[in-house]
NUNUDO-196876 format. One record per residue: residue in three letters; x, y, z negated of N, C-alpha, C in turn. Coordinates in steps of 0.2 Angstrom, whole numbers, plus 5000, padded with zeros to 4 digits. Layout:
BEGIN
ALAXYZXYZXYZ;...
This chain:
BEGIN
UNK500449945000500050005000500450065000;UNK500350115004500750175005500450235001;UNK500850285002500650344998499950375001;UNK499950365008499350395011498950335015;UNK498650295012498250235016497750265020;UNK497550225025497050245030496350225027;UNK495850265028495150255026494850205031;UNK494950215037494650175042495050115044;UNK494850065048495250005050495850035054;UNK496450005052497050025055497150005062;UNK497350045066497450035073498150005075;UNK498350005081499049975083499550005079;UNK499550075080500150105077500150105069;UNK499650105066499650095059499850025057;UNK499649975061499849905059500649905060;UNK500949945065501649945065501949975059;UNK501650025057501850065051501850025045;UNK501349985044501349945037501649885038;UNK501949865044502349795044502949805040;UNK503049755036503649755032504349745036;UNK504849785035505449775038505749705037;UNK505949665042506249605041506949605039;UNK507249555036507949555034508349525040;UNK508949525039509349495044509149425046;UNK509249405053508949345055509549295053;UNK509349235051509749175049509549115053;UNK510049095057509849035061509748975057;UNK509348925059509348865056509848815058;UNK509948755054510448705056510248675062;UNK509648665064509348635070509548675076;UNK509448745075509548785081510248785082;UNK510648785077511448785078511648725082;UNK511348665080511548605083511348605090;UNK510748625092510548635099511048675103;UNK511248735100511748775103512448745104;UNK512648705099513248665099513248615105;UNK512648575105512548525110512548555117;UNK512248605118512248635125512948665127;UNK513248695122513948715123514448655125;UNK514348595122514748535123514548505130;UNK513848505132513648485138513948535144;UNK513948595142514248645147514948635148;UNK515348615143516048605144516148535148;UNK515748485146515848425149515648435157;UNK515148475158514948485165515548515169;UNK515848565166516448595169517048555170;UNK517148515164517748475164517748415168;UNK517148385169517148325172516848325179;UNK516848385182516648385189517148425193;UNK517048415200517548445205518248425204;UNK518748465205519448455205519648435198;UNK519348465193519548445186519348375184;UNK518748355187518548285186519048235190;UNK519248255196519648215200520348215197;UNK520548265194521248265190521248225184;UNK520648225181520548175175520548105177;UNK520248085183520248015186520947995188;UNK521348045190522048035192522448015186;UNK522248045180522648025174522447955171;UNK521847935173521647865170520947855171;UNK520747795171520047785172519647795165;UNK519947805159519547815153519647885150;UNK519947925154520147995151519448035151;UNK518948025155518348055154517948035148;UNK518047975147517647955140518047985134;UNK518647985135519048015129518848095128;UNK518748125134518548195133517848205130;UNK517348155132516748155129516748145122;UNK517148095120517248085113517548145109;UNK518048175111518348235108517848285107;UNK517448295112516948355112516448335107;UNK516248275107515748245102515948255095;UNK516648245093516948255087516948325085;UNK517148365090517148435089516548465087;UNK516048445090515348465089515148445082;UNK515248385080515148365073515448395068;UNK516148405069516548445064516248515063;UNK516148555069515948625068515248625065;UNK514848575067514148585064514248565056;UNK514648525054514748515047514948575043;UNK515448605046515748665043515248725043;UNK514848725048514348785048513848765043;UNK513548705043513048695038513248695031;UNK513848675030514048675023514448735020;UNK514648775025515048835023514748905025;UNK514648905032514448965035513748985034;UNK513248935035512548945034512348965027;UNK512548935022512348955015512649025014;UNK513249045016513449115015512949165019;UNK512749145025512349185029511649195026;UNK511449135023510749145020510849185013;UNK511349175010511449225004511449295005;UNK511849315011511849385013511149405016;UNK510849365019510149385022509549375018;UNK509649355011509049345007509249385000;UNK508749414997508849454991509049404985;UNK509449424981509749384976509149364971;UNK509249294969508749264965508849284958;UNK508249284954508349304947507849264943;UNK507949264937507549224932507049274929;UNK506449274931505949324929505749304921;UNK505749244920505549224913506049244908;UNK506749234910507249254906507249334905;UNK507149374910507149444910506549464905;UNK505949434905505449454900505549434893;UNK505949374892506049354886506649404883;UNK507149424887507649464884507349534883;UNK506849554887506549624885506149614879;UNK505749564878505449554872505849554865;UNK506449524866506949524860507149594859;UNK507349624865507549694864507049744861;UNK506449724862505849764859505849754852;UNK505949694850505849674843506449694838;UNK507049694841507649704837507849774838;UNK507649814842507949884843507549934839;UNK507949974836507750024831507550094835;UNK507750094842507650154845507250134852;UNK506750164853506350154860506750164866;UNK507250214865507650234871508050174873;UNK508250134868508650074870508250024874;UNK507650014872507149974876507049994883;UNK506950064884506950094891507550074895;UNK508150084892508850074895508850004897;UNK508649954893508749884894508249874900;UNK507649894900507249884906507549904912;UNK507749964912508049994918508649954921;UNK509049934916509649894918509449824921;UNK508949794918508749724920508449734927;UNK508049784928507649784935508249804940;UNK508649844938509249864943509649804945;UNK509849764940510249704941509849654945;UNK509249644943508849584946508649604954;UNK508449664955508149684962508749714966;UNK509349724963509849754967509649824969;UNK509449864964509249934966509649984962;UNK509850034965510350084962509850134957;UNK509250144960508850194956508250164953;UNK508250164946507750134943507550184937;UNK506950204936506850264931506150244927;UNK506150264921505550254917505350324915;UNK504650344917504350404915503850384910;UNK503750424905503250414899502850474898;UNK502250464897501750524896501850554890;UNK501950624890502050664884501450674880;UNK501450654874500750654870500550724870;UNK500950774870500750844869500450874875;UNK500850864881500650904887500250854892;UNK500450784891500150734896500550724902;UNK501050764903501550764909501950704908;UNK502250674914502650614913503350634914;UNK503650624908504350644907504850584908;UNK505450604912505950554913506250534906;UNK506250474904506550444898507150404899;UNK507250374905507850334906507950324913;UNK508550324916508650314923509350284924;UNK509350244929510050214931510450254935;UNK510150314938510550364941510850414937;UNK511550414937511950454932511750534933;UNK511550554939511450624941510750644939;UNK510350594936509650614934509650604927;UNK509750654923509750644916509050634913;UNK508950594908508350584905508250644900;UNK507550654899507350714894507250684887;UNK507450714882507250694875506750734872;UNK506550784875506050834872505450834876;UNK504950874874504350884878504450914884;UNK503950914889503950934895504051014895;UNK503751044891503751124891504451144889;UNK504851104886505451124883506051114888;UNK505951064893506451054897506251084904;UNK506651144905506551184911507151184915;UNK507151164921507751164925507651194932;UNK508151204936508051224943508451184948;UNK508151164953508451124958508751174964;UNK509351154966509651194972509451164978;UNK509151104979508951074985508351094988;UNK507951134984507251154986507251224985;UNK506951264989506751334988506251344982;UNK505951294980505451304975505851284968;UNK505751324963506051314957505651264953;UNK505951214950505551174945505351204939;UNK505651264937505451294932504751324932;UNK504551334939503851364940503351314937;UNK503451254937502951204935503151184927;UNK503651214924503851204917503951124916;UNK504251094921504351024920505151014921;UNK505350954917506050934918506150904924;UNK506850904927506950874933506750804933;UNK506450784939506250714941505650694936;UNK505250744934504650724930504050744934;UNK503450714932502850724936502350754932;UNK501950794934501450824931500850774930;UNK500450784925499850744924499350744930;UNK499350804933498850804939499150794946;UNK499750774946500150754952499750704956;UNK499850714963499450664967499650594966;UNK500250574965500450504964500150484958;UNK500150524953499850504946499150484947;UNK498750534950498050514951497950454955;UNK498350444960498350384964498450324960;UNK498950324956499150264952498650244947;UNK498350304944497850284939497250254942;UNK497150254948496550224951496750154954;UNK497350134955497550074958497750024952;UNK497649954954497849904950498449874952;UNK498749894957499449864960499949924961;UNK500549904961501049964962500950004969;UNK501150064969501050104974501750114978;UNK501750094985502350094989502350164992;UNK502950194992503050254995503550245001;UNK503350255007503750245013504150305014;UNK504750295018505150345019504850405023;UNK504450395027504050445031503550475027;UNK503350455022502850485018502950555016;UNK503650565014503850635012503750685018;UNK503950665024503750715029503050725031;UNK502650665030501950675032501650715026;UNK501850705020501550745015501750825016;UNK502350835018502450905020502050935025;UNK501950895030501450925036500750925033;UNK500550885029499850885027499650935022;UNK500050965018499951015013499751075017;UNK499951085023499851155026499151155029;UNK498751095029498151095032497551085027;UNK497751085020497251075015497151145011;UNK496551165011496351225008496351225001;UNK496551274997496551274990497051234986;UNK497551204990498051164987498651204984;UNK498851184978499351224975500051204978;UNK500351244983500851214986501551214982;UNK501551254977502151254972502151184968;UNK501551164966501551104962501651044967;UNK501451044973501550994978502250984980;UNK502551044980503351044982503751024976;UNK503551034970503851014964503850934964;UNK503250914965503050844965503550804970;UNK503550834976503950804981504650794980;UNK504950854977505650854975505750804969;UNK505250794965505350754959505450684962;UNK505050664966505050594969505650584973;UNK505950634976506550634980507150624975;UNK507050664970507650654964507650584961;UNK507050554961506950484958507150434963;UNK507150454970507250414975506750354975;UNK506150374974505650324973505450284980;UNK505350224979505050184985504450144982;UNK504450124976503850094973503750124966;UNK503150134964502950164958502450114955;UNK502650084949502250034945501950064939;UNK501350054938500950084932501150044926;UNK501250084921501350064914500650084910;UNK500250044910499550054908499350024901;UNK499050064897498750044891498050044891;UNK497749984892497049974894496850014900;UNK496450064900496350104906496750164906;UNK497150184902497550244902498250234904;UNK498450274909499150274911499550304906;UNK500050264903500450294898501150304901;UNK501350274907502050284909502050254917;UNK502650264920502750254927503450224927;UNK503450164931504150134933504250154940;UNK504850194941505050214948505650174950;UNK505550134956506050094959506250124966;UNK506950124967507150154973507250094978;UNK507550114984507750064989508250014987;UNK508149954989508649894988509249914992;UNK509849894989510449904992510549864999;UNK510349804999510349765006509849785011;UNK509449835009508949855014508249805015;UNK508249755010507649715010507049745007;UNK506449725009505849755006505749715000;UNK505249744996505049714989504549654991;UNK504649594988504149544989503649544984;UNK503149504985502549494980502849474973;UNK503349434973503649404967504049464963;UNK504349514967504649574964504149614961;UNK503549624965503049674962502749644956;UNK502649574956502349544950502849544944;UNK503449544945503949554940503949624937;UNK503849674941503849744939503249754935;UNK502649724937502049734933502049694926;UNK502449644926502549604920502949644915;UNK503449674917503949724913503549784911;UNK503049814916502649864914502149854909;UNK501949794909501449774903501749774896;UNK502449744896502749744890502949814888;UNK503149854893503349924891502749964888;UNK502149944891501549974888501449964881;UNK501549904879501449884872501949914868;UNK502549924871503149954867502950034866;UNK502750064871502550134871501950144866;UNK501450104866500850104862501050094855;UNK501550044853501750034846502150094844;UNK502550124849503050184847502550244845;UNK502050254849501650314848501250304841;UNK501050234840500650224834501150234828;UNK501750214829502250214823502450294822;UNK502450334828502650404827502050434823;UNK501450414825500850444821500850424814;UNK501050364812501050344806501550374802;UNK502150384805502750424802502450494800;UNK502150524806501950594805501450604799;UNK500950554799500450554794500750544787;UNK501250504786501550494780501950554778;UNK502250584783502650644781502150704779;UNK501650704783501150754781500850744774;UNK500750674772500450664766500950674760;UNK501650664762502150674757502150754756;UNK502150794761502150864761501550884757;UNK501050864758500450884755500450864747;UNK500650804746500750784739501250834735;UNK501750844739502250894736501950964735;UNK501550984740501251054739500751054733;UNK500350994733499850984727500250984721;UNK500850954720501150954714501451024712;UNK501651064717501951134716501351174714;UNK500751164718500151204716499951194709;UNK499951124707499751114701500051144695;UNK500751164696501151194691500951274691;UNK500651294696500451364696499851374691;UNK499451324689498951334684499251334678;UNK498951374673499351384666499351314663;UNK499951294660500051234656499851244649;UNK499851304647499651324640499151374640;UNK498551364636498051414636498051454630;UNK498051524631498051564625497451554621;UNK497551544614496951534610497151564603;UNK496751604600496851634593496151624590;UNK496151634583495551634579494951684582;UNK495151724586494651774589494351754595;UNK494651704599494351684605494651614607;UNK494351584612494551524615494451524623;UNK494951494626494851494634494951424637;UNK494751414643494851354646494751364653;UNK495051324657494951334665495151264668;UNK494851254674494951194678494851204685;UNK495251174689495151174697495151104699;UNK494651094703494551024707494651034714;UNK495251024717495251034724494850984728;UNK494651014734494250964739494750924742;UNK495350944743495850894747496450894742;UNK497050884746497650874742497850944739;UNK497850994743497951064741497351104742;UNK497251154738496651194739496851274739;UNK496251314740496351384741496151424734;UNK495951384729495651414723496251424718;UNK496251474714496751484710496451524703;UNK496751494697496551534691497151534687;UNK497151584682497751594678497551634672;UNK497951614666497851654660498551684658;UNK498551744656499151774654499151814647;UNK499551804643499551834636500151874636;UNK500051944634500551994634500652014626;UNK501252044626501452064619501052114616;UNK500752154620500252204617499652184614;UNK499552114614498952084612498352074617;UNK498552094623498052094629498052024632;UNK497552004635497451934638497251954645;UNK497651924650497451924657497151864660;UNK496551874664496151814666496051824673;UNK496251774678496151784685495851724688;UNK495351734693495051684697495051704704;UNK495351674709495351694716495151634720;UNK494951654726494751604731495051624738;UNK495451584741495751604747495451574753;UNK495351614758494951594764495351534767;UNK495051484769495351424772495551374767;UNK495851324770496051264766496751244768;UNK497051194765497651164767498251204765;UNK498851204769499451234767499451304767;UNK499051334773499051404773498751434767;UNK498151404765497851434759498251424753;UNK498651364752499051354746499651404746;UNK499851424752500451474752500151544750;UNK499551564751499251624749499151624741;UNK499051564738498951564731499651564728;UNK500151544731500851554728500951624728;UNK500851664733500951734734500551774728;UNK499951754728499451794723499751774716;UNK499951714714500151694708500751744706;UNK501251744711501851784709501751854708;UNK501251884713501151954712500751974706;UNK500251934704499851954698500251944692;UNK500651894692501151884686501551944685;UNK501851964690502352024690502052094689;UNK501452104692501152164691500752174685;UNK500452114682500152114676500652124670;UNK501252104671501752114666501952184666;UNK501952214671502152294672501552334669;UNK500952314670500352344668500252344661;UNK500552294657500452284650501152304647;UNK501552334650502252354647502152414642;UNK501652454643501552514639501952574641;UNK502252574647502552634650502052674653;UNK502252734655501852784658501652764665;UNK502152724668502052704675501652644676;UNK501352614670500952554671500352564675;UNK500252514680499752524685499052504682;UNK498552534684497852514682497652454686;UNK497052424684496752374688496652394695;UNK496352454696496252474703496852474707;UNK497452504704498052504707498352434709;UNK498252394704498452324705498052294711;UNK497452304712497052274717497252304724;UNK497352374724497552414730498252384732;UNK498752374728499352344730499352274732;UNK498952234729498852164732498552164739;UNK498052214740497752214746498152234752;UNK498652284750499152304755499652244757;UNK499852214752500252154753499952104757;UNK499352084756499052034760498852054767;UNK498652114767498552144774499152144779;UNK499752164776500352164780500652094781;UNK500452044777500851984777500451924780;UNK499751944781499351884784498951914790;UNK498651864794498251884799497551904797;UNK497151924802496451944801495951894798;UNK496151834799495751774796495851754789;UNK496451784786496551774779496351824775;UNK496051804770495751854765495651824758;UNK495651864753495551834746495051864742;UNK494651824739494151854734494451844727;UNK494451904723494751904716494351934711;UNK494351894705494151924699494751924694;UNK494851984692495351994687495152034681;UNK495252004675495052044669495552044664;UNK495552104660496052114655495652124648;UNK495752084643495452084637495852104631;UNK495652154628495952174622495652144616;UNK496152104612495852074606495652114601;UNK496052174600495852224595495252254595;UNK495152284601494552324602493952284605;UNK494152224607493652174611493352204617;UNK493752244620493552284626493752234632;UNK493352224637493552194643493552234649;UNK494052244652494152284659494252234664;UNK493852244670493952194675493852234682;UNK494052194687493952214694493652144698;UNK493152154702492852104706492952124714;UNK493452094717493552104724493152054728;UNK492552054729492152014734492051944731;UNK492151934724492151864721491451854719;UNK491251794718490651774715490651804708;UNK490051844706490051874700490051834694;UNK490551834690490551794683489951814679;UNK489751764675489151774670489451794663;UNK489151834660489351854653488651844649;UNK488651794644488051784640488151814634;UNK487751874632487751904626487351874621;UNK487451884615487051854610486351884609;UNK485851844608485151874606484851924611;UNK484551904617484251944621483951914627;UNK483751944632483451914638483951924644;UNK483751894650484151904656484151974658;UNK484652004659484652074661484252084667;UNK483852134667483452144673482852104675;UNK482752044671482252004673481652014669;UNK481652044663481052054659480851994655;UNK481151934656480951874653481351864646;UNK481051824642481351804635481951754636;UNK482351754632482951704632483351704626;UNK483851664626484251654620484851714620;UNK484851744626485351804626485351834633;UNK485551904633485651934639486151914644;UNK486051914650486651894655486851954659;UNK487451964659487752014663488151984669;UNK488052004675488451984681488952044682;UNK489552014682490152064683490252074691;UNK489852124693489852134701490352194702;UNK490452234697490852304699491552284702;UNK491652324707492352304711492352334718;UNK492352294723492452314730492452254734;UNK492652264741492652204746493252164744;UNK493252104748493752054747494452084749;UNK494952064747495652084749495952054755;UNK496352094758496752074764496352084771;UNK495752104771495452114777495552184780;UNK495552234776495652304778496252334775;UNK496552384778497152414776497052454769;UNK496552494769496352524763495652494760;UNK495752474754495152434751495052464744;UNK494652514743494552544736494152494732;UNK494352484726494052434721493952474715;UNK493352474712493152504706493252464700;UNK493452484695493552454689492952454684;UNK492752404681492252394676492452384669;UNK492052404664492252394657491652384653;UNK491652344648491152334643491452304637;UNK490952304632491152274625490952204624;UNK491352164622491252094620491152084613;UNK490552044611490452034604490551964602;UNK490651954595490651884593490151834596;UNK490251784598489851734601489651744609;UNK489951794612489851804619490251754623;UNK489951744629490251684633490351714640;UNK490951704643491151734649491251664654;UNK490951664659491051604664491151634671;UNK491751624673491951634680492051574684;UNK491951584691491951524695492051534702;UNK492151494706492251504713491551474717;UNK491551484723490851464727490851394728;UNK491351354726491251284727490851254722;UNK490751294716490251264711489551274713;UNK489351324716488651334718488551304725;UNK489051284729488951254735489051184735;UNK489151154729489151084728488551044730;UNK488550994735487950964738487850894735;UNK487250874735487150804733487050764740;UNK486850704739486850654745486350684750;UNK485850714748485350744752485550814756;UNK486150834754486350894757486050964753;UNK485750954747485551014744486051034739;UNK486151104739486651134736486451144728;UNK486951154724486851154717486551224716;UNK486751274719486451344718486651384712;UNK486551454713486751494707486251494702;UNK485651484703485151484698485251424693;UNK485351364697485451304693486051314689;UNK486651344692487251354688487151394682;UNK486751454683486651494677486251464672;UNK485751424673485351394668485851344665;UNK486251304668486751264665487251294660;UNK487451354663487951394658487551414652;UNK486951434652486551454646486551404641;UNK486351334644486251284639486951254636;UNK487551274639488151254636488551314633;UNK488251374633488651424630488751424623;UNK488451384619488551384612489151334610;UNK489351294615489951254614490651284614;UNK491151254611491851284612491951284620;UNK492451324621492651344628492851274632;UNK493251234629493451174633492951124634;UNK492551114629491951074629491451094634;UNK491251164634490751184638491051184645;UNK491651194647491951184653491851104656;UNK491951064651491950994653491150974654;UNK490750994650490050984651489751014658;UNK489951074659489751104665489951064671;UNK490651044671490851004677490550944678;UNK490450904672490150844672489450844675;UNK489050894674488350904676488350914684;UNK488850954686488950964693489150904697;UNK489550864694489750804697489150754697;UNK488750754692488150704692487750734698;UNK487650794699487250824704487450794711;UNK488150794712488350784718488250704720;UNK488250664715488150594716488650554720;UNK489250584720489850554723489850574730;UNK489450624733489550654739490150694740;UNK490550684746491150724747490950794747;UNK491450834744491350914744491750944749;UNK491551004752491951034757492351094754;UNK492251104747492651164745492851144738;UNK493351184735493651174729493151204723;UNK493151174718492751194712493251214706;UNK493151284705493551314700493151344695;UNK493251344688492951374683493351394677;UNK493251454674493551484669493051504663;UNK493251484657492751504652493151544646;UNK492851594644493151634639492551644633;UNK492751614627492251614622492451654616;UNK492051714614492251754608491951714602;UNK492451704598492251664592491751704587;UNK491251664585490751704581490951724574;UNK491451694571491651714565491951774564;UNK492151804570492551874570492051924568;UNK492251964563491752024561491852084565;
């Protein structure tokens, strides 16, 4: 099958074109014997007639019989020498070298099992095919998983280097063609995924033959096809010439083309037999398994590497959360973060300063994974450093509004437009029991005061509920982000509960969210408990609601309880 097969029934010229080129003619032993006999008869006819015959009769009556005997012996000796010495050598030179296909496949299987590098398997396959078929140019092209282009991985031609990287990274220029291979962003002797021969191979079940005249026919044909990318076709033609391709065999995994075997012309000028093509397809089948296993191994290694990196990031992020919780006779605190994955975008922190103030932070970073975790590291470092300065007691100590403004500018200049942070930060003075806070787009924390009704509802209850909404928009979206500071008095028995949206968006098996109203009711029923126990009871109730359903967001909560015995 050639590169441009005819659709209709081939005519006389096409039959001549597809006829295989015969090898050198080797005479048979019978034909040689006939020729030798004819030559002997001719010699006898010349020697035993006319003056030569009369001269032999003059020498003796039995001389003619002696001549016939000598000629017969010469014919027998020459025929024996030809049959035993000359004819086998002629047959050897006139026939392709024989090879053991079973041994080649077994050796390839051993190389696949014992090699630690897939490049060694490619090189072994190239060497085995080159030696068996007496071919100088054998190449293996493998589909790149990222681009889909077929990249040269191994070649028996020293002037055709194999590529070790992806197609887009290997850009070169050929001096034999006016078209630069860099135009198509392909390595030398590589084929694009939409190349003509690649599309042909994907539809065929047998190897594709490329005749010598196909390149010229291709060049003439492209000028008559409308809308054809001439640059890509020129690059493809030059790639096939660089590979010196005469046969292309599919390396196929199921229905997907994962590689190509390119075979050049045989040194002795013989055509490829059906046995040769079957051997190539058998090697291609084994290479398909090798490539598939290699790709699977690479994915497993990448996954393990990613899991290791995520576990390391989770370990680092876990150390961002406070290991020691500030606790005095006047108050108790507790916090917990349950990531939806290995690493999350939620963050909380407690800070105790020498001036008696307590810092409390809860933040939720947009997104998940490593990018969100990196932002939590940045916020942790910034809040720790700025809060320490704010509580140093100097005249230059920043206010909470200035702290939020500085953090916003840092995030805006360091991240893209899709990255932003919601933040609740509070500073509690143990002496005055005053709580100053900022809320930058975060879920409003609840503060349950002792003895009243829910603020603004007019209904009776065990205590009034204040929602800490004062502040401004989320941080990192705008260059200038004004944030207002709020302040109020906390009394003995008051209960502050801060959380992230993962707590209200927690869903059960039916897809129903927990919701803010249900969370508020739950907090009110647990507000009489100590901080750590209240946190555990609230988290347990949310998990029971979820019924084991996977959650899409982190759940973080922080509790501050003002002890009732304080006067």
